[in-house]
VEXSE-190588 format. One record per atom (N, C-alpha, C): x, y, z; residue number from 1; chain. Coordinates in nm, 4 decimals. Layout:
N
+----------+----------+----------+------+-------+
!       xx !       yy !       zz ! resi ! chain !
+----------+----------+----------+------+-------+
!        X !        Y !        Z !  NUM !     A !
...
+----------+----------+----------+------+-------+
//
This chain:
137
+----------+----------+----------+------+-------+
!       xx !       yy !       zz ! resi ! chain !
+----------+----------+----------+------+-------+
!  -0.7506 !   0.3524 !  -0.4374 !    1 !     A !
!  -0.6258 !   0.2784 !  -0.3494 !    1 !     A !
!  -0.6013 !   0.2690 !  -0.3639 !    1 !     A !
!  -0.5531 !   0.1410 !  -0.3513 !    2 !     A !
!  -0.4785 !   0.0262 !  -0.3357 !    2 !     A !
!  -0.3370 !   0.0025 !  -0.2561 !    2 !     A !
!  -0.4128 !  -0.0453 !  -0.0921 !    3 !     A !
!  -0.3422 !  -0.0536 !  -0.0216 !    3 !     A !
!  -0.3188 !  -0.2425 !   0.0594 !    3 !     A !
!  -0.1786 !  -0.2086 !   0.0609 !    4 !     A !
!  -0.0581 !  -0.3426 !  -0.0603 !    4 !     A !
!  -0.0800 !  -0.3771 !   0.0832 !    4 !     A !
!  -0.0687 !  -0.4791 !   0.1595 !    5 !     A !
!   0.0072 !  -0.5868 !   0.3059 !    5 !     A !
!  -0.0950 !  -0.4593 !   0.3793 !    5 !     A !
!  -0.2188 !  -0.5078 !   0.3549 !    6 !     A !
!  -0.3485 !  -0.4283 !   0.4320 !    6 !     A !
!  -0.3286 !  -0.4445 !   0.5769 !    6 !     A !
!  -0.3662 !  -0.5556 !   0.5742 !    7 !     A !
!  -0.3897 !  -0.5542 !   0.8133 !    7 !     A !
!  -0.4337 !  -0.5161 !   0.8586 !    7 !     A !
!  -0.5032 !  -0.4293 !   0.8948 !    8 !     A !
!  -0.6468 !  -0.3690 !   0.9864 !    8 !     A !
!  -0.7493 !  -0.3094 !   0.9372 !    8 !     A !
!  -0.6766 !  -0.3231 !   0.7859 !    9 !     A !
!  -0.7522 !  -0.1847 !   0.7244 !    9 !     A !
!  -0.7698 !  -0.0695 !   0.7116 !    9 !     A !
!  -0.7246 !  -0.0193 !   0.8192 !   10 !     A !
!  -0.6881 !   0.1616 !   0.8759 !   10 !     A !
!  -0.6501 !   0.2116 !   0.7751 !   10 !     A !
!  -0.5667 !   0.1763 !   0.7168 !   11 !     A !
!  -0.4921 !   0.3713 !   0.6341 !   11 !     A !
!  -0.6326 !   0.3347 !   0.4842 !   11 !     A !
!  -0.7071 !   0.2411 !   0.4927 !   12 !     A !
!  -0.7287 !   0.2656 !   0.3467 !   12 !     A !
!  -0.9343 !   0.3570 !   0.3649 !   12 !     A !
!  -0.9087 !   0.2606 !   0.5219 !   13 !     A !
!  -1.0837 !   0.3911 !   0.6241 !   13 !     A !
!  -1.0441 !   0.5025 !   0.5987 !   13 !     A !
!  -0.8616 !   0.5426 !   0.6540 !   14 !     A !
!  -0.8467 !   0.6651 !   0.6138 !   14 !     A !
!  -0.8522 !   0.7253 !   0.5393 !   14 !     A !
!  -0.7718 !   0.6709 !   0.3552 !   15 !     A !
!  -0.8805 !   0.6780 !   0.2766 !   15 !     A !
!  -1.0074 !   0.7648 !   0.2022 !   15 !     A !
!  -1.0779 !   0.6542 !   0.2686 !   16 !     A !
!  -1.2006 !   0.6408 !   0.2926 !   16 !     A !
!  -1.2254 !   0.7920 !   0.2828 !   16 !     A !
!  -1.2514 !   0.8249 !   0.4275 !   17 !     A !
!  -1.2617 !   0.9206 !   0.5184 !   17 !     A !
!  -1.1946 !   1.0955 !   0.4645 !   17 !     A !
!  -1.1047 !   1.0388 !   0.3785 !   18 !     A !
!  -1.1250 !   1.1973 !   0.3077 !   18 !     A !
!  -1.0973 !   1.2298 !   0.1835 !   18 !     A !
!  -1.1744 !   1.1278 !   0.0762 !   19 !     A !
!  -1.2311 !   1.1797 !  -0.0265 !   19 !     A !
!  -1.2272 !   1.0605 !  -0.0761 !   19 !     A !
!  -1.1772 !   0.9523 !  -0.1302 !   20 !     A !
!  -1.1349 !   0.7944 !  -0.1655 !   20 !     A !
!  -1.2313 !   0.7611 !  -0.2233 !   20 !     A !
!  -1.3066 !   0.6920 !  -0.3196 !   21 !     A !
!  -1.3536 !   0.6745 !  -0.3640 !   21 !     A !
!  -1.4345 !   0.5000 !  -0.3456 !   21 !     A !
!  -1.3221 !   0.4386 !  -0.3317 !   22 !     A !
!  -1.3034 !   0.3208 !  -0.3283 !   22 !     A !
!  -1.1733 !   0.2657 !  -0.2561 !   22 !     A !
!  -1.1867 !   0.1608 !  -0.1601 !   23 !     A !
!  -0.9974 !   0.1247 !  -0.1262 !   23 !     A !
!  -1.0192 !  -0.0140 !  -0.2049 !   23 !     A !
!  -0.8861 !  -0.0716 !  -0.2068 !   24 !     A !
!  -0.9054 !  -0.1866 !  -0.3077 !   24 !     A !
!  -0.7647 !  -0.2564 !  -0.2452 !   24 !     A !
!  -0.8193 !  -0.3674 !  -0.0878 !   25 !     A !
!  -0.7419 !  -0.3749 !  -0.0117 !   25 !     A !
!  -0.6959 !  -0.5874 !  -0.0580 !   25 !     A !
!  -0.5604 !  -0.5731 !   0.0190 !   26 !     A !
!  -0.5034 !  -0.6954 !  -0.1034 !   26 !     A !
!  -0.4519 !  -0.7319 !   0.1423 !   26 !     A !
!  -0.4391 !  -0.8171 !   0.1456 !   27 !     A !
!  -0.3828 !  -0.9427 !   0.3072 !   27 !     A !
!  -0.4070 !  -1.0885 !   0.2476 !   27 !     A !
!  -0.3133 !  -1.0598 !   0.2709 !   28 !     A !
!  -0.3198 !  -1.3209 !   0.2820 !   28 !     A !
!  -0.2695 !  -1.3246 !   0.3875 !   28 !     A !
!  -0.2997 !  -1.2836 !   0.4898 !   29 !     A !
!  -0.3205 !  -1.3783 !   0.6466 !   29 !     A !
!  -0.4763 !  -1.3208 !   0.6351 !   29 !     A !
!  -0.5892 !  -1.4700 !   0.5959 !   30 !     A !
!  -0.6994 !  -1.5488 !   0.6143 !   30 !     A !
!  -0.7548 !  -1.4648 !   0.6796 !   30 !     A !
!  -0.6947 !  -1.4592 !   0.8200 !   31 !     A !
!  -0.7135 !  -1.4586 !   0.9735 !   31 !     A !
!  -0.7703 !  -1.2577 !   0.9546 !   31 !     A !
!  -0.6612 !  -1.2169 !   0.8728 !   32 !     A !
!  -0.6184 !  -1.0444 !   0.9002 !   32 !     A !
!  -0.7475 !  -1.0571 !   0.8119 !   32 !     A !
!  -0.7768 !  -1.0536 !   0.7298 !   33 !     A !
!  -0.8356 !  -1.0624 !   0.5542 !   33 !     A !
!  -1.0054 !  -1.0526 !   0.6448 !   33 !     A !
!  -1.0256 !  -1.2025 !   0.7597 !   34 !     A !
!  -1.1401 !  -1.1639 !   0.8113 !   34 !     A !
!  -1.1664 !  -1.0055 !   0.8712 !   34 !     A !
!  -1.0556 !  -1.0181 !   1.0263 !   35 !     A !
!  -1.0924 !  -0.8554 !   1.0693 !   35 !     A !
!  -1.1457 !  -0.7933 !   0.9851 !   35 !     A !
!  -0.9854 !  -0.7552 !   0.8675 !   36 !     A !
!  -1.0411 !  -0.5837 !   0.7866 !   36 !     A !
!  -1.1293 !  -0.6250 !   0.7555 !   36 !     A !
!  -1.2580 !  -0.7159 !   0.6975 !   37 !     A !
!  -1.3479 !  -0.7392 !   0.6322 !   37 !     A !
!  -1.4439 !  -0.6920 !   0.7298 !   37 !     A !
!  -1.4229 !  -0.7001 !   0.8864 !   38 !     A !
!  -1.5596 !  -0.6966 !   0.9594 !   38 !     A !
!  -1.5601 !  -0.5586 !   0.9983 !   38 !     A !
!  -1.4233 !  -0.5186 !   0.9838 !   39 !     A !
!  -1.4180 !  -0.3857 !   1.0166 !   39 !     A !
!  -1.4479 !  -0.2816 !   0.9573 !   39 !     A !
!  -1.4575 !  -0.2857 !   0.8276 !   40 !     A !
!  -1.5250 !  -0.2306 !   0.6713 !   40 !     A !
!  -1.6044 !  -0.2246 !   0.7134 !   40 !     A !
!  -1.7334 !  -0.3674 !   0.7891 !   41 !     A !
!  -1.8899 !  -0.3552 !   0.7475 !   41 !     A !
!  -1.8963 !  -0.2945 !   0.8825 !   41 !     A !
!  -1.8340 !  -0.2955 !   0.9751 !   42 !     A !
!  -1.9083 !  -0.2038 !   1.0739 !   42 !     A !
!  -1.8692 !  -0.0300 !   1.0821 !   42 !     A !
!  -1.8232 !  -0.0417 !   0.9577 !   43 !     A !
!  -1.8591 !   0.1496 !   0.9210 !   43 !     A !
!  -1.9194 !   0.1327 !   0.8408 !   43 !     A !
!  -1.9923 !   0.0476 !   0.8185 !   44 !     A !
!  -2.1005 !   0.0535 !   0.7292 !   44 !     A !
!  -2.0573 !   0.0627 !   0.5290 !   44 !     A !
!  -1.8311 !   0.0355 !   0.5421 !   45 !     A !
!  -1.7970 !   0.0504 !   0.3897 !   45 !     A !
!  -1.7708 !  -0.0450 !   0.3257 !   45 !     A !
!  -1.8560 !  -0.2048 !   0.3029 !   46 !     A !
!  -1.7951 !  -0.2945 !   0.3018 !   46 !     A !
!  -1.8122 !  -0.2733 !   0.1640 !   46 !     A !
!  -1.9242 !  -0.2058 !   0.0629 !   47 !     A !
!  -1.9188 !  -0.1236 !  -0.0661 !   47 !     A !
!  -1.8278 !  -0.0858 !  -0.1688 !   47 !     A !
!  -1.7319 !  -0.0198 !  -0.0482 !   48 !     A !
!  -1.6207 !   0.1165 !  -0.1199 !   48 !     A !
!  -1.4652 !  -0.0022 !  -0.0936 !   48 !     A !
!  -1.5295 !  -0.1401 !  -0.1040 !   49 !     A !
!  -1.4099 !  -0.2220 !  -0.0502 !   49 !     A !
!  -1.4088 !  -0.3191 !  -0.1375 !   49 !     A !
!  -1.2646 !  -0.4062 !  -0.2239 !   50 !     A !
!  -1.2786 !  -0.4736 !  -0.2863 !   50 !     A !
!  -1.0845 !  -0.5447 !  -0.2064 !   50 !     A !
!  -1.1770 !  -0.6578 !  -0.1589 !   51 !     A !
!  -1.1267 !  -0.7377 !  -0.1227 !   51 !     A !
!  -1.0056 !  -0.8291 !  -0.1323 !   51 !     A !
!  -0.8890 !  -0.8512 !  -0.1930 !   52 !     A !
!  -0.7976 !  -0.9581 !  -0.2285 !   52 !     A !
!  -0.7689 !  -1.0237 !  -0.0772 !   52 !     A !
!  -0.7498 !  -1.1389 !  -0.1107 !   53 !     A !
!  -0.6959 !  -1.2394 !  -0.0105 !   53 !     A !
!  -0.5324 !  -1.3457 !  -0.0774 !   53 !     A !
!  -0.4737 !  -1.2589 !  -0.1113 !   54 !     A !
!  -0.3660 !  -1.3629 !  -0.1562 !   54 !     A !
!  -0.1970 !  -1.2378 !  -0.1602 !   54 !     A !
!  -0.0796 !  -1.2957 !  -0.1232 !   55 !     A !
!   0.0495 !  -1.2630 !  -0.1661 !   55 !     A !
!   0.0661 !  -1.0535 !  -0.2050 !   55 !     A !
!   0.0697 !  -0.9711 !  -0.1832 !   56 !     A !
!   0.0478 !  -0.8449 !  -0.2196 !   56 !     A !
!   0.1831 !  -0.9291 !  -0.3533 !   56 !     A !
!   0.2704 !  -0.9431 !  -0.3161 !   57 !     A !
!   0.3446 !  -0.9369 !  -0.4452 !   57 !     A !
!   0.3510 !  -1.0283 !  -0.5772 !   57 !     A !
!   0.2163 !  -1.0985 !  -0.5550 !   58 !     A !
!   0.2870 !  -1.1968 !  -0.6478 !   58 !     A !
!   0.1472 !  -1.1722 !  -0.7425 !   58 !     A !
!   0.0346 !  -1.0595 !  -0.7104 !   59 !     A !
!  -0.0459 !  -0.9761 !  -0.7737 !   59 !     A !
!  -0.0436 !  -0.9045 !  -0.9153 !   59 !     A !
!  -0.1787 !  -0.9204 !  -0.9982 !   60 !     A !
!  -0.1082 !  -0.8899 !  -1.1362 !   60 !     A !
!  -0.2201 !  -0.7631 !  -1.1708 !   60 !     A !
!  -0.1429 !  -0.5946 !  -1.1767 !   61 !     A !
!  -0.2024 !  -0.5078 !  -1.2568 !   61 !     A !
!  -0.3554 !  -0.4940 !  -1.2586 !   61 !     A !
!  -0.3274 !  -0.6199 !  -1.4130 !   62 !     A !
!  -0.4990 !  -0.6597 !  -1.4648 !   62 !     A !
!  -0.5945 !  -0.7003 !  -1.3838 !   62 !     A !
!  -0.5713 !  -0.8134 !  -1.2804 !   63 !     A !
!  -0.6694 !  -0.8326 !  -1.2188 !   63 !     A !
!  -0.6958 !  -0.7430 !  -1.0552 !   63 !     A !
!  -0.6522 !  -0.6193 !  -1.0834 !   64 !     A !
!  -0.6849 !  -0.5329 !  -0.9299 !   64 !     A !
!  -0.7798 !  -0.3959 !  -1.0174 !   64 !     A !
!  -0.7431 !  -0.2930 !  -1.1735 !   65 !     A !
!  -0.7641 !  -0.1548 !  -1.2062 !   65 !     A !
!  -0.8273 !  -0.2060 !  -1.3270 !   65 !     A !
!  -0.7591 !  -0.3066 !  -1.3790 !   66 !     A !
!  -0.9045 !  -0.3691 !  -1.5246 !   66 !     A !
!  -0.8389 !  -0.1719 !  -1.6277 !   66 !     A !
!  -0.6760 !  -0.1319 !  -1.6637 !   67 !     A !
!  -0.7344 !  -0.0461 !  -1.7401 !   67 !     A !
!  -0.6377 !   0.0218 !  -1.6402 !   67 !     A !
!  -0.7163 !   0.0438 !  -1.5848 !   68 !     A !
!  -0.7630 !   0.2780 !  -1.5186 !   68 !     A !
!  -0.6123 !   0.2035 !  -1.4329 !   68 !     A !
!  -0.5553 !   0.2691 !  -1.3580 !   69 !     A !
!  -0.4747 !   0.3055 !  -1.1798 !   69 !     A !
!  -0.5087 !   0.3531 !  -1.0434 !   69 !     A !
!  -0.4275 !   0.4336 !  -1.0486 !   70 !     A !
!  -0.4757 !   0.4861 !  -0.8540 !   70 !     A !
!  -0.4423 !   0.5564 !  -0.8085 !   70 !     A !
!  -0.4658 !   0.6351 !  -0.7323 !   71 !     A !
!  -0.4057 !   0.8297 !  -0.7817 !   71 !     A !
!  -0.3342 !   0.7900 !  -0.5559 !   71 !     A !
!  -0.3309 !   0.6776 !  -0.5034 !   72 !     A !
!  -0.2757 !   0.5721 !  -0.3877 !   72 !     A !
!  -0.2120 !   0.4933 !  -0.3687 !   72 !     A !
!  -0.1207 !   0.4435 !  -0.2973 !   73 !     A !
!  -0.0774 !   0.3627 !  -0.3281 !   73 !     A !
!  -0.0192 !   0.3828 !  -0.2236 !   73 !     A !
!  -0.0466 !   0.2579 !  -0.0666 !   74 !     A !
!   0.0258 !   0.2502 !   0.0011 !   74 !     A !
!   0.0581 !   0.0872 !   0.0633 !   74 !     A !
!   0.1926 !   0.0911 !   0.1107 !   75 !     A !
!   0.2496 !  -0.0441 !   0.1621 !   75 !     A !
!   0.2716 !  -0.0327 !   0.3395 !   75 !     A !
!   0.2422 !  -0.1209 !   0.3977 !   76 !     A !
!   0.3972 !  -0.1822 !   0.4793 !   76 !     A !
!   0.4030 !  -0.2564 !   0.5460 !   76 !     A !
!   0.4577 !  -0.3485 !   0.4403 !   77 !     A !
!   0.5750 !  -0.4593 !   0.4488 !   77 !     A !
!   0.6051 !  -0.4908 !   0.5949 !   77 !     A !
!   0.5306 !  -0.6442 !   0.6203 !   78 !     A !
!   0.6074 !  -0.6540 !   0.7493 !   78 !     A !
!   0.8055 !  -0.7339 !   0.7911 !   78 !     A !
!   0.7514 !  -0.5812 !   0.7444 !   79 !     A !
!   0.9493 !  -0.5931 !   0.6800 !   79 !     A !
!   0.9908 !  -0.6806 !   0.8176 !   79 !     A !
!   0.9411 !  -0.6633 !   0.9503 !   80 !     A !
!   1.0500 !  -0.7545 !   1.0598 !   80 !     A !
!   1.0366 !  -0.9556 !   1.0421 !   80 !     A !
!   0.9445 !  -0.9610 !   0.9998 !   81 !     A !
!   0.9516 !  -1.0670 !   0.8949 !   81 !     A !
!   0.9886 !  -1.1892 !   0.7898 !   81 !     A !
!   1.0025 !  -1.0797 !   0.7249 !   82 !     A !
!   1.0768 !  -1.0805 !   0.5611 !   82 !     A !
!   1.1652 !  -0.9578 !   0.5494 !   82 !     A !
!   1.2138 !  -1.0082 !   0.4521 !   83 !     A !
!   1.3389 !  -0.8927 !   0.3159 !   83 !     A !
!   1.2652 !  -0.8220 !   0.3146 !   83 !     A !
!   1.2765 !  -0.6847 !   0.3170 !   84 !     A !
!   1.1765 !  -0.5403 !   0.2290 !   84 !     A !
!   1.2075 !  -0.5959 !   0.0910 !   84 !     A !
!   1.0826 !  -0.5998 !   0.0648 !   85 !     A !
!   1.0383 !  -0.5776 !  -0.1241 !   85 !     A !
!   1.0711 !  -0.4773 !  -0.1790 !   85 !     A !
!   1.0776 !  -0.5030 !  -0.3460 !   86 !     A !
!   1.1102 !  -0.4424 !  -0.3941 !   86 !     A !
!   0.9894 !  -0.3575 !  -0.5071 !   86 !     A !
!   0.9651 !  -0.2705 !  -0.4570 !   87 !     A !
!   0.8393 !  -0.2199 !  -0.4752 !   87 !     A !
!   0.8285 !  -0.1798 !  -0.6065 !   87 !     A !
!   0.8823 !  -0.1250 !  -0.6534 !   88 !     A !
!   0.8677 !   0.0114 !  -0.7293 !   88 !     A !
!   0.8167 !  -0.0676 !  -0.8686 !   88 !     A !
!   0.8410 !  -0.2256 !  -0.8348 !   89 !     A !
!   0.7304 !  -0.2338 !  -1.0105 !   89 !     A !
!   0.5233 !  -0.1727 !  -0.9823 !   89 !     A !
!   0.5380 !  -0.1357 !  -0.7964 !   90 !     A !
!   0.4000 !  -0.0630 !  -0.8089 !   90 !     A !
!   0.4077 !   0.0969 !  -0.8668 !   90 !     A !
!   0.4895 !   0.1859 !  -0.8670 !   91 !     A !
!   0.5223 !   0.3305 !  -0.8854 !   91 !     A !
!   0.4315 !   0.2952 !  -1.0862 !   91 !     A !
!   0.4434 !   0.1583 !  -1.1081 !   92 !     A !
!   0.3374 !   0.2032 !  -1.2868 !   92 !     A !
!   0.1747 !   0.2388 !  -1.2544 !   92 !     A !
!   0.1622 !   0.2112 !  -1.1409 !   93 !     A !
!   0.0255 !   0.1203 !  -1.1437 !   93 !     A !
!  -0.0450 !   0.2541 !  -1.0565 !   93 !     A !
!   0.0518 !   0.3259 !  -1.0606 !   94 !     A !
!  -0.0263 !   0.4196 !  -1.0405 !   94 !     A !
!  -0.1048 !   0.6197 !  -1.1371 !   94 !     A !
!  -0.2172 !   0.6662 !  -1.1406 !   95 !     A !
!  -0.2460 !   0.7789 !  -1.1435 !   95 !     A !
!  -0.2001 !   0.8790 !  -1.2560 !   95 !     A !
!  -0.1554 !   0.8761 !  -1.3673 !   96 !     A !
!  -0.1264 !   1.0667 !  -1.3357 !   96 !     A !
!  -0.0717 !   1.1566 !  -1.2605 !   96 !     A !
!  -0.0158 !   1.1761 !  -1.1502 !   97 !     A !
!  -0.0645 !   1.2701 !  -1.0872 !   97 !     A !
!  -0.0708 !   1.2049 !  -0.9403 !   97 !     A !
!  -0.0802 !   1.0361 !  -0.8719 !   98 !     A !
!  -0.1049 !   0.9758 !  -0.7992 !   98 !     A !
!   0.0453 !   0.9598 !  -0.7207 !   98 !     A !
!  -0.0058 !   0.8668 !  -0.6053 !   99 !     A !
!   0.1823 !   0.8785 !  -0.4633 !   99 !     A !
!   0.1536 !   0.7395 !  -0.4383 !   99 !     A !
!   0.2350 !   0.7476 !  -0.4383 !  100 !     A !
!   0.2604 !   0.6034 !  -0.3668 !  100 !     A !
!   0.3859 !   0.6216 !  -0.2371 !  100 !     A !
!   0.3107 !   0.5916 !  -0.1279 !  101 !     A !
!   0.3479 !   0.5429 !   0.0308 !  101 !     A !
!   0.4231 !   0.3999 !  -0.0066 !  101 !     A !
!   0.4990 !   0.3817 !   0.0522 !  102 !     A !
!   0.5673 !   0.2963 !   0.1317 !  102 !     A !
!   0.5972 !   0.3204 !   0.3129 !  102 !     A !
!   0.6218 !   0.2300 !   0.4122 !  103 !     A !
!   0.6154 !   0.1886 !   0.5596 !  103 !     A !
!   0.7411 !   0.0794 !   0.5489 !  103 !     A !
!   0.8856 !   0.1940 !   0.5684 !  104 !     A !
!   0.9971 !   0.0524 !   0.5556 !  104 !     A !
!   1.1119 !   0.0840 !   0.6779 !  104 !     A !
!   1.1603 !   0.0098 !   0.7512 !  105 !     A !
!   1.2895 !   0.0112 !   0.8708 !  105 !     A !
!   1.3583 !   0.1213 !   0.8277 !  105 !     A !
!   1.3710 !   0.2321 !   0.9403 !  106 !     A !
!   1.4592 !   0.3400 !   0.9187 !  106 !     A !
!   1.5110 !   0.2411 !   0.9198 !  106 !     A !
!   1.6211 !   0.1657 !   1.0338 !  107 !     A !
!   1.7592 !   0.2161 !   1.0747 !  107 !     A !
!   1.7825 !   0.0932 !   0.8779 !  107 !     A !
!   1.6730 !   0.0258 !   0.8403 !  108 !     A !
!   1.7213 !  -0.1131 !   0.7572 !  108 !     A !
!   1.6827 !  -0.0985 !   0.5684 !  108 !     A !
!   1.6685 !   0.0492 !   0.5506 !  109 !     A !
!   1.6046 !   0.1078 !   0.4297 !  109 !     A !
!   1.6629 !  -0.0169 !   0.3111 !  109 !     A !
!   1.5418 !  -0.0300 !   0.2925 !  110 !     A !
!   1.6493 !  -0.1835 !   0.1163 !  110 !     A !
!   1.7595 !   0.0064 !   0.0082 !  110 !     A !
!   1.7883 !  -0.1146 !   0.0051 !  111 !     A !
!   1.9603 !  -0.0290 !  -0.1466 !  111 !     A !
!   1.8185 !   0.1122 !  -0.2265 !  111 !     A !
!   1.7733 !  -0.0242 !  -0.2458 !  112 !     A !
!   1.6681 !   0.1161 !  -0.4159 !  112 !     A !
!   1.6124 !   0.1988 !  -0.3525 !  112 !     A !
!   1.5509 !   0.2141 !  -0.2255 !  113 !     A !
!   1.4971 !   0.3059 !  -0.1184 !  113 !     A !
!   1.5460 !   0.4150 !  -0.1841 !  113 !     A !
!   1.6832 !   0.3950 !  -0.1215 !  114 !     A !
!   1.8297 !   0.4996 !  -0.0801 !  114 !     A !
!   1.8503 !   0.5388 !  -0.1938 !  114 !     A !
!   1.9455 !   0.5095 !  -0.3442 !  115 !     A !
!   1.9165 !   0.4611 !  -0.5101 !  115 !     A !
!   1.8043 !   0.6067 !  -0.5687 !  115 !     A !
!   1.6629 !   0.5677 !  -0.4810 !  116 !     A !
!   1.5730 !   0.6218 !  -0.5197 !  116 !     A !
!   1.6114 !   0.7928 !  -0.4401 !  116 !     A !
!   1.6303 !   0.8268 !  -0.3451 !  117 !     A !
!   1.6099 !   0.8855 !  -0.3013 !  117 !     A !
!   1.7698 !   1.0040 !  -0.3292 !  117 !     A !
!   1.9030 !   0.9648 !  -0.3541 !  118 !     A !
!   1.9482 !   1.0273 !  -0.4235 !  118 !     A !
!   1.9550 !   1.0450 !  -0.5374 !  118 !     A !
!   1.8336 !   1.0160 !  -0.5862 !  119 !     A !
!   1.8480 !   1.0170 !  -0.7313 !  119 !     A !
!   1.7420 !   1.1569 !  -0.7417 !  119 !     A !
!   1.7062 !   1.1750 !  -0.6539 !  120 !     A !
!   1.5332 !   1.2579 !  -0.6215 !  120 !     A !
!   1.3969 !   1.1682 !  -0.6586 !  120 !     A !
!   1.4389 !   1.1012 !  -0.7009 !  121 !     A !
!   1.2590 !   0.9474 !  -0.7148 !  121 !     A !
!   1.2095 !   0.9545 !  -0.6440 !  121 !     A !
!   1.2619 !   0.9760 !  -0.4802 !  122 !     A !
!   1.1794 !   1.0049 !  -0.3376 !  122 !     A !
!   1.2139 !   1.0695 !  -0.3067 !  122 !     A !
!   1.1196 !   1.0660 !  -0.2210 !  123 !     A !
!   1.1339 !   1.1359 !  -0.0864 !  123 !     A !
!   1.1963 !   0.9899 !   0.0533 !  123 !     A !
!   1.2286 !   1.0269 !   0.1301 !  124 !     A !
!   1.2447 !   0.9228 !   0.2731 !  124 !     A !
!   1.1945 !   1.0983 !   0.3706 !  124 !     A !
!   1.1113 !   0.9876 !   0.4839 !  125 !     A !
!   1.0887 !   1.0274 !   0.5641 !  125 !     A !
!   1.0837 !   1.0076 !   0.7016 !  125 !     A !
!   1.1758 !   1.0212 !   0.7849 !  126 !     A !
!   1.2081 !   0.9621 !   0.8724 !  126 !     A !
!   1.1462 !   0.9387 !   0.9902 !  126 !     A !
!   1.0737 !   0.8634 !   1.0603 !  127 !     A !
!   0.9871 !   0.8592 !   1.2127 !  127 !     A !
!   1.0567 !   0.7262 !   1.3459 !  127 !     A !
!   1.1196 !   0.7900 !   1.4173 !  128 !     A !
!   1.2092 !   0.6757 !   1.4636 !  128 !     A !
!   1.2121 !   0.5534 !   1.4671 !  128 !     A !
!   1.1800 !   0.4595 !   1.4261 !  129 !     A !
!   1.1817 !   0.2842 !   1.4161 !  129 !     A !
!   1.1031 !   0.3050 !   1.2956 !  129 !     A !
!   1.0665 !   0.3773 !   1.2050 !  130 !     A !
!   0.9823 !   0.3518 !   1.0237 !  130 !     A !
!   1.0038 !   0.5026 !   0.9704 !  130 !     A !
!   1.0351 !   0.4594 !   0.8569 !  131 !     A !
!   1.0322 !   0.5745 !   0.7895 !  131 !     A !
!   0.9452 !   0.6018 !   0.6736 !  131 !     A !
!   0.9112 !   0.7082 !   0.6219 !  132 !     A !
!   0.8170 !   0.6569 !   0.4671 !  132 !     A !
!   0.8294 !   0.7200 !   0.3880 !  132 !     A !
!   0.9518 !   0.6418 !   0.2551 !  133 !     A !
!   0.9337 !   0.6352 !   0.1377 !  133 !     A !
!   0.8362 !   0.7526 !   0.0654 !  133 !     A !
!   0.8001 !   0.8604 !   0.0064 !  134 !     A !
!   0.6986 !   0.8353 !  -0.1241 !  134 !     A !
!   0.7577 !   0.8614 !  -0.2799 !  134 !     A !
!   0.6562 !   0.8353 !  -0.3699 !  135 !     A !
!   0.6864 !   0.8463 !  -0.4296 !  135 !     A !
!   0.5649 !   0.9347 !  -0.4681 !  135 !     A !
!   0.6280 !   1.0427 !  -0.6024 !  136 !     A !
!   0.4790 !   1.0753 !  -0.6867 !  136 !     A !
!   0.4934 !   1.0598 !  -0.7435 !  136 !     A !
!   0.3882 !   1.0350 !  -0.9121 !  137 !     A !
!   0.3879 !   0.9536 !  -1.0240 !  137 !     A !
!   0.4402 !   1.0553 !  -1.1146 !  137 !     A !
+----------+----------+----------+------+-------+
//
């Protein structure tokens, strides 16, 4: 699993509890990354975590997955603090049959998400203020 903008790391922990073998978490904020690591250590899961403390949008695929891809990619960018980024390039990082789930603001979905939904490329599920945009590789 690739957990972009990982925050607390709870999505990766949940993925591990449901059978994921490893989580690659990316969190730019140093203090948040340290708390994330502490959470994994508290649950004795640190051996199943690779943590990158950097901007998720500056990642290179080769540095993360060395030729293989991910079965699950989850992204929850801090969309209240920034323009929502175009995350479609991450779709190419999925293994065949993989799924990417991006959380986005329901009231202001980026144009690329609406276009992808119109083309049938993604499903959008709205849950109040947040929507989940689901892409299946």
